[in-house]
N, C-alpha and C positions, 0 to 999 in steps of 0.2 A: 513514479519508478523504480525498478528494482535496477539497484547498483552492486556489483560484486567485485571485487580486487584481490591484490597478497598484497603482500611484505614479509620484507629480509628480516631474520633477528639477526641476519651471521651481518647483515651490513657488502653483503657482496662477496663479503672471506666465509662462502662456504668450502672453500675445497682446501682452508686452512685445517689441520689436525687440529679435532679438539671441536670439531662445529659441524662435524658432519650430519647430526642428528638434530641440530637444528632448524623445523621442519619450517616452513612455513605458515602464517599464519593466513587462513580465510577472510573475508565481512561479508556479509549480504546487509542492504540499509535499503530499507521503502522510505523513499525519500516523498512518497505519500502518507503513512501510515507512523513515516519516527522510528517505526524499530527496526529494531538492532541486532546480531549476529556474530559475534567472532569465533569463529573455531581455531582455539589455539591450540596450534602443535607440536610447540616448541618442548627439547628435552630439557633439564641439564638446567631452569632456572634459578637464577640465584637469589632472585627478590621475590617475597608474597610466599604463597605456599608451591606454585611452580607448577600444579597440576594439569596436565592437559585438559582442553572441558570447553563443550562450548558455551555462549555467556552468550543467554541471551538480552537486552533491553526493551520496556511495549515504545519509551519514552527519549530518542538519544539527537545531540543535531552534532554533523560532523561536517568535518573541514578540509580541505586540501592546501598545503602550498613547497610550494621552495623551500622555505627559507625555516631553521629548528629552532626550532621556540621551544622551553623550557621552563616561561616563566608564567604563573600558576592565575595572576591577580591583569585585568585588562581585559577581562574574556566574558562575552556578553551573544543574546540572542536576540534579532530583532527580524520580525514575521520571519520566525523559523530558521534562522539564514547565522548559523554560527560563524562570528567575529573577535577581530582580535583587534584591539587598539582602536577599535571602529572602523573597520578595515574590515570587507565581509570576504572569509575566506574563495576557494575555488568547492565549486559543488561537486563537476565531476574528474574523480581520480587522473593521475599522468604519471608517465614511471618517472620512478624516484623523487614524484613530492610525500609530503609525510603526513600522516594525517593525528586529528583532530579530534577528541569524542569526549561529550560529556550532559550529563542528564539536566543538570541543574548551574546554572549559567553563574550562579554565585559559589561554587565549588570547582576544587581544581581537573583540569581536563586529562583525559588518557595523551599522552606524547605513545603516538602507533613511532612505528616505523617507515624508512619510504618502502615508495607501491613499490614492487616488480610484476617481469610476464617471467621470469625466471625462478618459481617456486618450484623450489625442494619438497618435497611429499613423502613419505612412510613406504614402503615396498610395497603394488598393489595395488595403490590407492590413487584415485583419478577427481578428475574437479566434478562429475559427475555422482562422485560417495558423497563429497564438500556441499553441494548442491542439497541431497536430500538432507541433508544430519541438518541443516540450517533453515530450511524449508523446517522441517522437524520442527525446533524449537520455536520457529515461529508459528505456527498453528498451533504446537503445543502451551505455548509464550513460559517456556521453565528453561533451564539454563540444565545442562551433564557433565558428570564428571568422567571424565575416559579412563587415565591411567597418573599416578604425581611422579615428580617430575625425576624419578630412579628411573625407571622403567627401560626397556632399550627401544628401540625403535621398532621391534622385529611386538613387540608384544603391542605397542601403540596401534602395530598396521593390524594385529590382528579384532581390539578391541574394533575399533574402526567399524571393520566387517562386519566385526555384531551388529551392530549400531545401525548400519546399511542396508542387513540381513532382517532386523523384527523392522525398519523402517515397510519395506518393500513384502515382509510377506514369505522368504524364501530359502535357501540355506544360499551363503556367500557364490558359491565356486555356479551353482545354475544358476546368476540373477543374466541376464540378457542384459543389451541396453533398450527394447521393448519394454521390457519391467521396469526400467530406471523414469524411461519416458512416462507413461503412464501414470507411477507415482508421484512422476515431477507434474503433471499436468492437476494430479485429480487435486495433490497440496494447494498447487496455486491460485484454485476452485475453489478451496476451503480458505485464503487468504481470505482472496473477494469476495467471496460472500458475508465474509464475519467486514466487512471494508465498507459494502452495500450497504447492510444493516441500517443504521443511523440517517443516512439520504430518506434511504427507501422509509421509515418509520416514517419521517419529517413529511414525506410526498404524501403517504395513506392519512395521518391525519389531517396534512393541510385539502386532500378530496375529499374529507369527512366533513368539513367545513364549509367546502361548495355543493355541499347534497346537502346541508343542512340549508343553506341559504335559497339552493333550489326550493327543497318542500317550505321552506316559509311563504317562497312568492305565491306558489303553487294553493300554499292555504289562503293566501291574500286573494288569490283571483277565484274561490273557491266562495267567501266568504262576501265578495261582491268587492273591497276595499281596493281592486287593483284591475279593472278595466280593460286589458292588453290592446291594442292593434293589431291586427292580420301583421303586420312587419313586428312588433314583440311576440307575435305568438315563435316565428317560425325563428327568431333570434333563440329566443327560452328552448324551444325544441331547440334547436344545435350545438346549444354550448348541455343541456341532459346528451345529446348523443356526445360531444366528447369528454365526458365527465364521466360520465360509461368507459367510451375508451378507454384515457389514461389510467383507469382504475384498474384495467386490464392486463397495462400496459407495465404495471408492477408485478406485473409475474415474466412476462414476456421478458422483459428486462429495454425495452427500447421508450422509455420511458420522457428522448428531452422533446420530441418531436411529438407527442402525446400532451405534454404539457403545454406547451408551445401552439398547439391548436387549441386546447382547451382557454387559453388563456389569449385568444386572436376571439376565438367564439364567446368569452367575457367584454372581451373590447364593444364588438357588433354589439349587443345587449346591450348595456351601457348606453353608449351611441342613440339604439331608436331610442331607446328609455326617452334623454334629454330631449326627445324632440315630442312627447308629447306635453297636456299641460301639468301647470305643477304642484298640483294636489296629487296626481295618481303618481306622480314622478315619486314624491316626496311620501307615497305609499310602501315604497317598497326601494327609497336608498339605502337604507341605513344597511339592508342585506346585503346590494351589492359593493358596498364598500366594505363588507367585513371580507365579501368571497374575493375580492379583488387582491387585498392584505391575505390572503390566503393564498391565493395564487401567486403571489408576489415570493411568497419563499418556498416553497412547491416551487418553482423558475429555478431557485437558488440552489435548492437543493438536488433537480432534475441535472446541473450543469457537477456540484460535484460528485453526484450520479456515474455520467456524461468520461467524466475524466477517469474515476476508478475503474469503469471498463476499458479505455482505450487502452489503461498500464498491462492491462491485465492480459489483451484480445489472444495478443502475440504469444505471449508463453502459453497462452490455453491450446494454441491454436499448431505447438508448433509441430513440424514433422519429422525432429531425428534431436539423439540429444546437443548434437554439437550449431541447429538453430535453436536448439533451449541460449544453450551459453550462451553463446552471438547475443541474442537479446537481451542480459543482464552484463554485457561487456564483460567476458573471462570466457578465455578460453582453454585448452588443455596446455600446458606450464611446457614453454621447452627445453628437450634433457638438457641440463648442465653434466 
């Protein structure tokens, strides 16, 4: 799923003179793909280049803790979960939590500021605009610099508006919420399609192997090496039909049920074949075993596909910008 949050570089002291342009950072993280974007807007930073920018990482491990940790050692990643001294960090941000993220468990993590719902943003910039910018970084798999640390808040706001205009394809002043929602949903669809490509390829390869098995069995029948009973012919026909249905499902997206049906048809054929004489069984045993292995791989891939579909469906069908933001766990910030 995609989650998002803001952090407070002013550490609760935005109102103090000199902190007026310590604008909040916006984070967006896909817990499935591990793709990560941090939109850093703080001006006047003293560390590093200090540039305001959207920073994309293709693989990032993220955790949250009430504990302020500043030690570079004792960090590990197990089963995709970030741990400190062997203890797993929280995976969902809560107000006040510190953010920790890293790419390589042997490297120093990024020590983030506390999570906040009272985000401070440049004038005229809203959460929905940062949604677009973070998604664009994920779609393009690239980072982008906005301004130097010496820029003013007004200058940063204008650059961000230009980024939004470029992404939506309209002048910023004429962009409506409907335009933003349409663009957000198109971005999400592209992200989903890219994620699904791997399990889809695996399923297609597995189904090709099943088709090869069916072809081998048909050749055995044509050559007289395998003489099926009526029950075998029925089960074989059902497997052919379900294989065709599963292949069609890779285009429609409803693969989990289709793979389950073809697996059941395969099992039915195996059960029937086991009742016939051994010589006949041996003629197609290896073909059936290969098919079973392929279907197991397809079943695993279909579960991955289904999880991805579930992750993105609510975002793709959101009826408003507010509903979209609610789904990723962030709303328009409280005025401060």
